[in-house]
C-alpha positions as CSV (number, residue, x, y, z in Angstrom):
1,X,99.9,80.6,53.2
2,X,102.2,83.6,52.6
3,X,103.6,85.2,55.7
4,X,102.7,88.7,54.6
5,X,99.0,87.8,54.1
6,X,98.8,85.9,57.4
7,X,100.5,88.8,59.3
8,X,98.1,91.3,57.7
9,X,95.1,89.2,58.7
10,X,96.3,89.0,62.2
11,X,97.0,92.7,62.4
12,X,93.6,93.6,60.8
13,X,91.8,91.4,63.4
14,X,93.8,92.8,66.3
15,X,92.8,96.3,65.2
16,X,89.2,95.2,65.8
17,X,89.7,94.4,69.5
18,X,87.8,97.1,71.4
19,X,89.5,99.3,74.0
20,X,89.4,97.8,77.4
21,X,89.1,94.2,76.1
22,X,91.7,91.5,75.4
23,X,91.9,88.3,73.3
24,X,94.3,85.4,73.0
25,X,96.7,84.3,70.3
26,X,94.5,81.2,69.9
27,X,91.3,83.1,69.5
28,X,92.8,85.1,66.7
29,X,94.2,81.9,65.0
30,X,90.7,80.3,65.1
31,X,89.0,83.4,63.8
32,X,91.2,83.6,60.7
33,X,90.8,79.9,60.0
34,X,94.1,78.6,61.2
35,X,93.3,77.2,64.7
36,X,96.7,75.4,65.0
37,X,98.8,78.5,64.3
38,X,98.6,80.4,67.6
39,X,102.4,80.6,67.8
40,X,102.5,82.1,64.3
41,X,99.9,84.7,65.6
42,X,102.4,85.5,68.3
43,X,105.1,86.0,65.7
44,X,102.8,88.3,63.7
45,X,102.1,90.3,66.8
46,X,105.8,90.5,67.5
47,X,106.3,91.9,64.0
48,X,103.5,94.4,64.1
49,X,105.9,97.3,64.1
50,X,106.2,96.7,60.3
51,X,102.4,97.3,59.8
52,X,101.2,100.3,57.8
53,X,98.9,101.5,60.6
54,X,99.2,101.0,64.4
55,X,98.2,97.6,65.9
56,X,97.1,97.4,69.5
57,X,99.4,94.4,70.1
58,X,99.1,94.8,73.9
59,X,95.4,93.6,73.8
60,X,96.6,90.1,72.7
61,X,97.5,87.9,75.7
62,X,98.0,84.2,76.6
63,X,94.8,82.2,76.9
64,X,95.4,81.9,80.7
65,X,95.3,85.7,81.0
66,X,99.0,86.2,81.5
67,X,101.0,88.9,79.8
68,X,104.0,87.2,78.3
69,X,107.4,88.4,77.0
70,X,110.4,90.1,78.5
71,X,110.0,92.4,81.5
72,X,110.2,95.7,79.7
73,X,107.6,94.5,77.2
74,X,105.2,93.2,79.8
75,X,105.5,96.4,81.8
76,X,104.6,98.5,78.8
77,X,101.7,96.2,77.9
78,X,100.4,96.3,81.4
79,X,100.6,100.1,81.4
80,X,98.7,100.4,78.1
81,X,96.0,97.9,79.2
82,X,95.6,99.6,82.6
83,X,95.1,103.0,80.8
84,X,92.1,101.3,79.1
85,X,90.7,100.1,82.4
86,X,91.9,96.5,82.3
87,X,92.9,95.4,85.8
88,X,96.1,93.4,86.0
89,X,97.8,91.8,89.1
90,X,101.0,89.8,88.9
91,X,101.0,90.1,85.1
92,X,97.6,88.4,85.0
93,X,94.4,90.0,83.6
94,X,91.7,90.1,86.3
95,X,88.1,89.4,85.4
96,X,89.3,87.7,82.2
97,X,85.8,86.3,81.4
98,X,84.4,89.9,81.5
99,X,87.1,91.5,79.4
100,X,87.8,88.7,77.0
101,X,86.8,89.5,73.4
102,X,86.1,86.4,71.2
103,X,86.2,87.5,67.6
104,X,84.1,84.5,66.5
105,X,81.3,85.6,68.9
106,X,81.8,89.3,69.5
107,X,82.6,90.6,65.9
108,X,79.8,92.8,64.7
């Protein structure tokens, strides 16, 4: 699979995540048919600055609800998620079951 196509698929799906909801790298990987490539999804999210239109990268988190990355990155992601009404304590999304968006179930 070509990196550009894979990255575009990740970015397109990430744009579908509704405001105030989050999903995981693994959920995106499964939804695009590559269930073993969650680390590649993380790489694509990390490269989303190259995307043609904005990608709400901050809505993609670890499956355990944690915001990962360097401190400045996690602080910005926390700020953006909190603006959308997502509650976060100690870098962990609260009420994860309530705000989790599963693209295989929740896509319209």
